[in-house]
C-alpha angles and dihedrals in degrees: 000000000000089000090053092051092049091047091052091047090054091047093048101032091130092058091048094050090046092050093049092048092048092050091048090050091052090048091050090049093051092047092052092048092049090055094249103139123200102177100213094042092045093049107037114009096085090052091049095053101035095088095051093042093050104034100044094061090045090052090051089050092050091048091050102044110019104030098036107226091330098150094183098058112119133179113261117247090249089063092051092048090050090051091052095047094046092048093045094048095042099044100032104034111018104036097046088058092055105031124043092205090070119072127193113241124172091207088063088063089052089051090052089052094050090047090053088051090051089048092049088058090048096051097054114099112241100243119271091340092075090058096054 
């Protein structure tokens, strides 16, 4: 039974990582709304997890509707780079100039990049197990 659970975890590692990140995001949101401030989490965690939490469901949508049941399709690196550049420019350059509730922070751009790296690990099929 343990072997079967480990095998399924390997097969569905992306879903597991996504679920953990989503739960941590919800916890972070609840902590912020309850006035419990953890400085790093409040400042950078949302930026860190935004790429995996946005891109993974989009990848599943693409696999389902555009690449019919093609479990090994992954976004090209150029798409991920484009996502990172657009998010960085929009949230760290454009919005701070038009809305005072947004502040430009170069570390946010670093968090977007790390989040994209985490996502790139999530999107890769796990060997032959992804094709079963």
